[in-house]
C-alpha positions as CSV (number, residue, x, y, z in Angstrom):
1,M,-71.0,228.4,-101.9
2,K,-74.7,229.0,-103.1
3,W,-78.0,230.0,-101.6
4,A,-81.5,230.3,-103.5
5,N,-84.5,231.2,-101.9
6,A,-88.6,231.1,-102.3
7,L,-91.2,232.7,-101.0
8,S,-94.9,231.9,-101.2
9,T,-97.9,233.6,-100.4
10,Q,-100.5,230.7,-101.0
11,P,-102.9,230.4,-98.3
12,S,-102.9,227.0,-98.6
13,L,-100.0,225.2,-96.5
14,E,-99.8,222.5,-99.1
15,A,-99.8,224.6,-101.7
16,A,-97.1,226.8,-100.1
17,V,-94.8,224.1,-99.4
18,N,-95.1,222.9,-103.0
19,E,-94.2,226.1,-104.5
20,V,-91.2,227.0,-102.4
21,T,-89.7,223.7,-102.4
22,Q,-89.9,223.3,-106.0
23,R,-88.5,226.8,-106.9
24,A,-85.8,227.0,-104.3
25,Q,-84.5,223.3,-105.5
26,S,-84.7,224.5,-109.2
27,D,-82.8,227.4,-108.3
28,L,-80.2,225.8,-106.3
29,A,-79.8,223.0,-108.6
30,V,-77.2,221.4,-106.6
31,Q,-77.6,219.4,-103.0
32,A,-78.5,221.6,-100.2
33,D,-76.7,221.1,-96.8
34,L,-79.0,223.5,-94.9
35,A,-82.6,224.6,-95.0
36,L,-83.9,228.0,-93.2
37,V,-87.7,228.1,-92.8
38,F,-89.7,231.1,-91.9
39,I,-93.5,230.6,-91.8
40,S,-96.2,233.1,-90.8
41,T,-98.0,233.0,-87.7
42,T,-101.2,233.0,-89.6
43,F,-100.4,229.3,-90.2
44,A,-99.8,229.1,-86.2
45,S,-102.4,226.4,-85.7
46,E,-100.6,224.2,-88.7
47,Y,-97.0,224.6,-87.4
48,P,-97.2,220.8,-86.7
49,R,-97.7,219.9,-90.1
50,I,-95.0,222.1,-91.7
51,L,-92.1,219.8,-91.2
52,P,-93.8,216.4,-92.1
53,L,-94.6,218.3,-95.4
54,L,-91.2,219.9,-96.1
55,K,-89.8,216.4,-95.3
56,E,-91.8,214.8,-98.1
57,R,-90.0,217.0,-100.5
58,L,-86.7,217.8,-99.4
59,A,-83.7,215.9,-98.9
60,V,-81.5,217.9,-96.7
61,P,-79.6,217.0,-93.6
62,H,-80.0,220.0,-91.5
63,L,-82.9,222.6,-91.1
64,I,-83.8,225.3,-88.8
65,G,-86.5,228.1,-88.4
66,C,-89.4,229.7,-86.8
67,G,-92.5,231.5,-87.1
68,G,-92.8,235.2,-87.5
69,V,-95.8,237.7,-87.7
70,G,-94.0,238.7,-90.8
71,V,-91.8,236.9,-93.3
72,I,-89.3,238.1,-95.9
73,G,-88.1,236.2,-98.9
74,Q,-88.4,236.5,-102.7
75,T,-91.3,236.0,-105.2
76,T,-91.3,234.5,-108.4
77,T,-90.3,237.9,-110.0
78,G,-87.1,237.8,-108.1
79,E,-87.9,240.5,-105.9
80,T,-87.9,240.6,-102.1
81,H,-91.0,241.3,-100.2
82,E,-91.9,241.7,-96.5
83,M,-95.0,239.9,-96.0
84,E,-96.5,241.3,-93.0
85,E,-99.4,239.9,-91.3
86,E,-100.4,237.9,-94.2
87,P,-100.0,233.8,-95.0
88,A,-96.4,233.7,-96.3
89,L,-93.6,231.0,-96.2
90,S,-90.0,231.5,-97.0
91,L,-87.5,228.6,-97.7
92,T,-83.9,229.1,-98.3
93,L,-81.9,226.2,-99.2
94,A,-78.2,226.7,-99.2
95,H,-75.0,224.3,-100.5
96,L,-72.5,224.8,-98.1
97,P,-69.1,223.0,-99.6
98,G,-66.8,222.6,-96.9
99,V,-68.5,224.0,-94.0
100,D,-69.5,221.6,-90.8
101,L,-72.9,222.3,-89.4
102,H,-74.1,221.5,-86.1
103,T,-77.7,222.0,-85.0
104,F,-79.2,222.5,-81.5
105,H,-82.3,223.1,-79.3
106,L,-81.4,224.7,-75.8
107,D,-83.8,225.0,-72.7
108,A,-83.8,227.7,-70.3
109,D,-83.2,225.4,-68.0
110,D,-80.1,224.0,-69.1
111,L,-78.3,227.1,-69.4
112,P,-75.0,227.3,-66.8
113,D,-74.7,230.1,-64.2
114,L,-73.2,233.2,-65.9
115,D,-70.4,232.7,-63.4
116,S,-69.7,229.2,-65.0
117,S,-66.7,228.0,-66.5
118,P,-66.7,228.9,-70.6
119,D,-66.4,224.7,-70.7
120,L,-69.8,224.2,-69.5
121,W,-71.3,226.8,-72.4
122,V,-69.3,224.8,-75.0
123,D,-70.5,221.3,-73.8
124,L,-74.1,223.1,-73.8
125,I,-73.7,223.9,-77.4
126,G,-71.8,220.9,-78.5
127,V,-68.9,222.7,-80.7
128,S,-65.3,223.2,-79.7
129,P,-64.3,227.0,-79.9
130,S,-61.1,225.8,-82.1
131,Q,-63.5,225.4,-84.8
132,Q,-64.0,229.0,-84.9
133,P,-67.9,228.6,-85.4
134,Q,-70.4,231.3,-86.2
135,F,-74.0,231.3,-85.3
136,I,-77.4,231.9,-86.2
137,V,-80.0,231.8,-83.6
138,L,-83.7,231.9,-83.3
139,A,-85.3,231.9,-79.8
140,D,-88.8,232.4,-78.0
141,S,-89.3,235.6,-76.8
142,L,-90.8,234.1,-73.3
143,T,-89.0,231.2,-72.4
144,S,-85.4,231.1,-73.9
145,K,-83.4,233.5,-71.3
146,I,-82.0,234.8,-74.2
147,S,-80.1,237.5,-72.6
148,D,-78.2,235.2,-70.4
149,L,-77.6,232.8,-73.5
150,L,-75.9,235.5,-75.2
151,Q,-73.6,236.5,-72.7
152,G,-72.7,233.0,-72.2
153,M,-71.8,232.2,-75.9
154,D,-69.8,235.4,-76.1
155,F,-68.0,233.9,-73.1
156,A,-67.3,230.7,-74.7
157,Y,-66.8,231.8,-78.4
158,P,-65.3,235.4,-78.1
159,G,-65.5,237.2,-81.5
160,A,-67.8,234.7,-82.9
161,A,-70.7,236.4,-85.2
162,K,-73.9,235.4,-83.7
163,V,-77.2,236.7,-85.5
164,G,-80.8,235.8,-85.4
165,G,-84.1,237.0,-83.8
166,L,-87.1,236.1,-81.3
167,T,-89.7,234.6,-82.8
168,S,-93.5,235.4,-81.5
169,A,-95.9,233.7,-79.4
170,I,-98.9,232.3,-80.7
171,S,-100.7,233.3,-78.0
172,V,-99.8,234.2,-74.0
173,G,-98.6,230.8,-72.6
174,S,-98.8,228.8,-75.7
175,G,-95.3,228.9,-77.0
176,S,-93.7,229.5,-80.4
177,G,-93.0,227.7,-83.4
178,L,-89.5,226.5,-83.3
179,F,-88.0,224.0,-86.1
180,C,-84.9,222.1,-85.7
181,D,-83.9,219.1,-87.8
182,W,-87.3,217.8,-88.7
183,E,-88.7,218.6,-84.7
184,L,-91.1,221.1,-83.7
185,Y,-90.4,222.9,-80.5
186,R,-92.4,225.4,-78.7
187,E,-90.2,226.8,-76.0
188,G,-86.3,227.5,-75.8
189,T,-83.7,228.1,-78.8
190,V,-82.6,226.6,-81.9
191,G,-79.8,227.4,-83.9
192,V,-77.3,226.3,-86.2
193,A,-73.1,226.5,-85.9
194,L,-71.3,227.0,-88.9
195,S,-67.9,226.2,-89.1
196,G,-65.2,225.8,-91.7
197,N,-65.2,227.5,-95.2
198,V,-67.7,230.3,-94.4
199,V,-67.8,233.8,-93.1
200,I,-70.9,235.5,-91.7
201,E,-70.4,239.4,-92.0
202,T,-73.2,241.3,-89.7
203,I,-74.9,244.8,-90.3
204,V,-76.8,245.8,-87.3
205,A,-79.0,249.1,-88.0
206,Q,-80.6,250.5,-84.8
207,G,-82.2,253.3,-86.5
208,C,-80.8,256.0,-84.7
209,R,-78.8,259.2,-85.4
210,P,-76.7,261.2,-82.4
211,I,-77.4,264.4,-81.6
212,G,-75.2,267.0,-79.2
213,P,-72.0,266.0,-78.0
214,S,-70.4,263.0,-76.5
215,F,-70.5,262.6,-72.6
216,R,-68.4,260.5,-70.1
217,I,-70.1,258.8,-67.3
218,A,-68.8,260.6,-64.0
219,E,-71.1,258.6,-61.7
220,A,-73.8,255.9,-62.4
221,E,-75.3,253.2,-60.3
222,R,-76.5,250.2,-62.0
223,N,-78.6,251.5,-65.0
224,V,-79.0,255.1,-63.2
225,L,-77.1,258.0,-64.9
226,L,-76.1,260.3,-62.0
227,K,-73.4,262.8,-63.5
228,L,-71.9,263.2,-67.1
229,E,-68.9,264.8,-68.3
230,T,-68.7,266.7,-71.5
231,L,-66.3,265.4,-74.1
232,E,-64.6,267.6,-76.9
233,G,-66.2,266.9,-80.4
234,L,-69.3,265.1,-81.7
235,G,-68.7,261.2,-80.9
236,T,-64.9,261.6,-80.3
237,I,-62.5,261.3,-77.4
238,S,-59.4,263.1,-77.3
239,E,-56.3,261.6,-75.5
240,S,-56.1,264.5,-72.9
241,P,-59.8,266.0,-72.7
242,S,-60.0,269.4,-71.1
243,P,-61.6,269.0,-67.8
244,Q,-65.0,269.7,-67.5
245,E,-67.4,270.2,-64.4
246,A,-69.8,267.1,-64.2
247,V,-73.6,268.0,-64.6
248,T,-76.6,266.0,-64.1
249,P,-78.0,264.0,-66.9
250,L,-81.1,266.3,-67.1
251,E,-79.3,269.4,-67.2
252,A,-77.0,268.1,-70.0
253,L,-80.5,267.3,-71.8
254,Q,-81.9,270.5,-71.3
255,T,-79.1,272.5,-72.4
256,L,-78.9,269.8,-75.7
257,I,-82.7,270.3,-76.4
258,Q,-82.3,274.2,-76.6
259,T,-80.1,273.5,-79.1
260,L,-82.0,271.6,-81.5
261,D,-84.4,272.6,-84.2
262,E,-88.1,272.6,-83.9
263,K,-88.6,269.3,-85.7
264,D,-85.7,267.6,-83.2
265,Q,-87.3,269.1,-80.1
266,D,-90.6,267.5,-81.0
267,L,-89.1,264.4,-81.8
268,A,-87.2,264.2,-78.7
269,Q,-90.3,264.3,-76.7
270,H,-91.2,260.8,-77.7
271,S,-88.4,259.4,-79.5
272,L,-85.0,260.1,-77.5
273,F,-82.5,256.9,-77.0
274,V,-79.3,256.7,-75.3
275,G,-76.4,255.2,-77.0
276,I,-73.6,253.4,-75.2
277,A,-70.1,253.2,-77.0
278,R,-68.9,249.8,-76.7
279,D,-65.3,250.5,-77.6
280,E,-63.3,252.0,-75.1
281,F,-60.5,252.4,-76.8
282,K,-61.8,253.9,-80.2
283,Q,-60.9,257.5,-80.7
284,Q,-63.4,258.2,-83.5
285,L,-66.9,256.8,-83.1
286,Q,-69.4,256.7,-85.5
287,H,-72.7,254.7,-86.7
288,G,-72.5,251.3,-85.3
289,D,-70.5,252.0,-82.6
290,F,-73.0,252.7,-80.1
291,L,-75.6,250.2,-78.5
292,I,-78.9,252.1,-78.6
293,R,-81.0,251.4,-75.1
294,H,-84.4,253.2,-74.1
295,L,-84.0,256.1,-71.8
296,V,-86.7,254.6,-69.3
297,G,-87.4,257.1,-66.6
298,V,-86.1,260.9,-65.2
299,D,-85.8,262.2,-61.5
300,P,-86.3,265.6,-61.9
301,R,-85.2,266.1,-58.1
302,A,-82.0,264.6,-58.3
303,G,-81.4,265.1,-62.2
304,A,-80.5,261.5,-62.7
305,V,-81.8,259.5,-65.9
306,A,-82.5,255.7,-65.8
307,V,-81.4,253.6,-68.7
308,G,-82.6,250.3,-70.1
309,D,-79.1,248.7,-69.8
310,R,-76.5,248.6,-67.2
311,I,-73.7,251.2,-66.9
312,R,-70.6,252.3,-65.3
313,P,-68.4,255.1,-64.7
314,G,-65.9,255.8,-67.5
315,Q,-68.4,254.6,-70.2
316,R,-68.9,257.2,-73.1
317,I,-72.7,258.0,-74.2
318,Q,-74.3,260.0,-76.7
319,F,-78.1,260.8,-77.0
320,H,-80.0,259.7,-80.0
321,L,-82.9,260.3,-81.8
322,R,-85.0,257.9,-84.1
323,D,-87.7,258.3,-86.7
324,A,-88.4,256.9,-90.4
325,S,-85.9,259.2,-92.2
326,T,-83.1,258.6,-89.4
327,S,-83.8,254.7,-89.7
328,A,-83.5,255.0,-93.3
329,E,-80.2,257.1,-93.4
330,D,-78.7,254.5,-91.1
331,L,-79.4,251.7,-92.7
332,Q,-78.2,253.2,-96.1
333,T,-75.1,254.6,-94.4
334,L,-74.1,251.1,-92.9
335,L,-75.2,249.1,-96.1
336,R,-72.8,251.9,-98.3
337,R,-69.8,251.2,-95.9
338,Y,-70.1,247.3,-96.1
339,Q,-70.5,247.6,-99.7
340,Q,-67.3,249.7,-99.9
341,A,-65.7,247.0,-97.7
342,S,-66.9,244.0,-99.5
343,Q,-65.6,245.0,-103.0
344,A,-62.1,244.1,-102.5
345,Q,-63.1,240.6,-100.8
346,T,-63.5,237.5,-102.4
347,P,-65.5,235.3,-102.7
348,T,-68.2,237.7,-103.0
349,P,-71.4,236.8,-100.7
350,A,-73.6,234.1,-101.4
351,G,-76.6,234.9,-99.3
352,A,-78.2,237.2,-96.5
353,L,-80.6,237.0,-93.7
354,L,-82.7,240.0,-92.1
355,F,-84.2,239.9,-88.8
356,A,-86.5,243.0,-88.7
357,C,-88.3,244.4,-85.8
358,L,-92.0,244.6,-85.7
359,G,-91.6,248.2,-85.0
360,R,-90.0,248.7,-88.6
361,G,-91.7,247.8,-91.8
362,E,-94.8,249.6,-93.1
363,G,-95.7,250.8,-89.7
364,L,-92.7,253.0,-89.6
365,Y,-92.2,253.7,-93.2
366,G,-95.7,254.0,-94.3
367,K,-94.6,251.7,-97.3
368,P,-93.7,248.1,-97.5
369,D,-90.5,246.3,-98.3
370,F,-88.5,249.5,-97.3
371,D,-85.7,247.6,-95.6
372,S,-85.2,244.6,-97.9
373,Y,-85.4,247.2,-101.1
374,L,-82.7,249.2,-99.5
375,F,-80.8,246.2,-99.3
376,S,-81.5,245.1,-102.9
377,R,-80.2,248.4,-104.1
378,Y,-76.7,247.7,-102.8
379,F,-76.9,243.8,-103.4
380,N,-79.3,243.5,-106.0
381,D,-78.5,239.6,-106.7
382,L,-78.2,238.3,-103.3
383,P,-80.4,236.1,-102.1
384,L,-82.5,237.8,-99.1
385,S,-84.8,235.8,-96.4
386,G,-85.9,236.7,-92.8
387,F,-88.4,237.6,-90.5
388,F,-89.9,240.1,-88.3
389,C,-89.0,239.4,-84.7
390,H,-89.9,240.5,-81.3
391,G,-85.9,241.5,-80.7
392,E,-83.3,241.2,-83.2
393,I,-79.7,239.5,-82.1
394,G,-76.4,241.0,-83.4
395,P,-73.0,242.5,-82.4
396,V,-72.1,245.8,-81.3
397,G,-68.3,246.3,-81.2
398,S,-67.0,242.6,-80.0
399,E,-70.3,241.7,-78.0
400,T,-73.7,240.7,-79.1
401,F,-77.0,241.9,-77.8
402,L,-80.6,241.7,-77.8
403,H,-82.0,245.0,-79.7
404,G,-85.0,246.7,-80.5
405,F,-86.3,248.3,-83.3
406,T,-83.4,247.3,-85.5
407,S,-82.7,245.5,-88.6
408,A,-79.9,242.8,-88.3
409,F,-78.5,241.5,-91.4
410,G,-75.9,238.4,-91.6
411,I,-74.5,238.1,-94.7
412,F,-72.8,234.7,-95.9
413,R,-69.6,234.5,-98.1
414,S,-67.1,231.5,-98.4
415,L,-63.8,232.0,-96.7
416,N,-61.8,230.4,-99.7
417,N,-62.8,229.9,-103.3
């Protein structure tokens, strides 16, 4: 397996296409099986022209891609850059021996009901679960019903890696730029299923850190926390926790905030989130085990707290904070853990994709290229490309979710030499 990426910042679309196709094909030096294209929305009016221009210069059987407000790729110096709100075109070519590829475009109206058999979802995607496919998914933020799609795909392909992001609309009602096998789509979802000699490993950096103890939900209704029980230990659950009197979430929060230092108390006023543990049986919870969701409202009279997701009694939660330093620490922790785990693996990774939230980047960190630079510190020679999303797709535990303020990485390697 071999990957090559080229990023162009030429303001002319023709010049940008010439640059990325020449560089990527030269660096790959073998026949490409898959092309991944990410183009800045500054070229939005020229989306219909990008595929014909690429087709004149590329002989590749499969292609997917989309437009984004920011584009990520490698310049002529080999450095990875995140070009935000500037003209940019990123082209990745992948040589994938022993890998079966199946591209697809889905309209939201074609999605089965969530109560449907998994066979209907398999028929929609067009790949048998016996092939053990893994997925790259790119979707329009307004017209894809992406949460339903991810839930259906998890139902049909349990345990399969799924990573990607939501592209931005050009303007309200105008649709996105989604590319699939030389066709431009304005709505829905495009993707590729990869089966055979390939592994997609994921890192989902949600940019938060836990504060205070973990809790078990004692009472809840839909997305509203009503009563919590404190659990022993930070982020842990003992086999037989001591009985705790249930308190309202607001009481738990007020007690917790009093234990924080002044900086974190200020941060809690505007950057407080709820982490929901996704593994009911894991004893020691750590980074990556929580699905981070917004705290969307408080009822002072009842002491209840509304969360931006459905919850149920018995689940474990922990309150989290988010800021630039926390996001950096979170990503660094996950990259370090992945690097340590991957050192014993062969073959080594060949390429990677980054789907970063629009709320990250220079606006969060105060300087450009932060997430991609941090990635390169751990994987200096790994081609990295991607785009800035309106929502990021990646797993937490065994399920796939749509995230916000997240950087989701897909890291690709062969299963066998």
